[in-house]
C-alpha positions, 0 to 999 in steps of 0.5 A: 738050213734043213732046205727040206723043210723050208722052201719060198720064204716070202713076205708081205704087208698090207702096209696098215696092220700086219706083216704076213710071212709063209713058207711052203713045208712038206705035208702033215708038218705042225707049223706051230710045234715045229717053227719059231719065227723071231723078229725086231726092227732093224737098228733098234737094239730090242729084245726079239719078239716071237711069232707062232706059225699057222698051217696054211689052208693047203696044210703045204704052208706056214704063216705067220701074222705080225701086227707091228706098232706102225709102219712108216717107209723106211722101217725093215725087221730082221727075221730068224726063223727056227726048226725045232730050237735051231736057227735055220733061216735069216731074212730081212724085210721092208714091208714098204717095199712088199705092200699087197693092198687089202682088196676093194670092199662093198662091191656093188652092180646097178644097172643104169638107164642106158642098159649098160651095168656100173660097177661100184666099190669102196677103198679098204683103206681110211685115215689115218692108214698110210694108203688111205688117199694114195694114187691107186689103180684098179683091175675089173673083170667079169665073165659069164657064170656059165663060162668062167674061162671067157674072162674080160679084164679092164684096166681102169688108170685113173683115180675112179671107184666105178666101172660101167660095163657096155651092153654091147660087151654082154650077151642076152639072157646069161648070168655075169659075175664082176669082181675088181682088184687095185695096185697102189702105184707108190707101193707096186710089189703085189696086187690085191686078191680080188674082190668079193664077187657079185653077180648081175642078169643081162637079160632079153629086153628090147631095145630101140636099137633091136627095134630099128635093126629088126625094122629094117630087114622086115620092111625090105620084105614087106616092100619085096612083097607089094612090089611082086604083089602089084607086078602081077596084078597089074600083069593080070589087068593089062592081059584083059584090057588087052 
């Protein structure tokens, strides 16, 4: 190829509706004018279809989105990339081996009776999607909004669509942000992007534990004070009696 025109060519699929291929290009290149991506199913003698790429958001990459008729585990696509009418790149991709699932959706947070915060979400796939009901694991991350680099990440290695953030892991008086992502264990090539974020506030509500923690030292101080007062009173009375 014109190696200066195409770098880091790769594809991934949501294994439901689309197969996305992307590659890096020099700045200011017009992807839809310079490139065409031809594709066909392997072992099928059919005319090549064509995908016209678009510039990525960063203007340093091209992205082509293919919408296959269906997805099955053994399906492979033969790709041919043209640059200014000349074949420059040949590639084969099996969507089942490059699954990047869609992020979980409808993330919500609710404070529960014990003072913890319960995160809940929904899977982005439903029947008849190939991924609907497949084994999936999640990662939850949350952080103080004012300190975005101090992130806590929790792995959920079981079938669940909720996670309880314990109040003991939070600092009072701060706003927190949380997000979740997923990976399908039978199609583990990529994690999804992180979901949309939710925010919650951990306030200064006083708990029974706080009262107990305050009561113990206060009680000790009062006992010591009373003891000292009693001692001096006893000493004075004894002196006067003598």
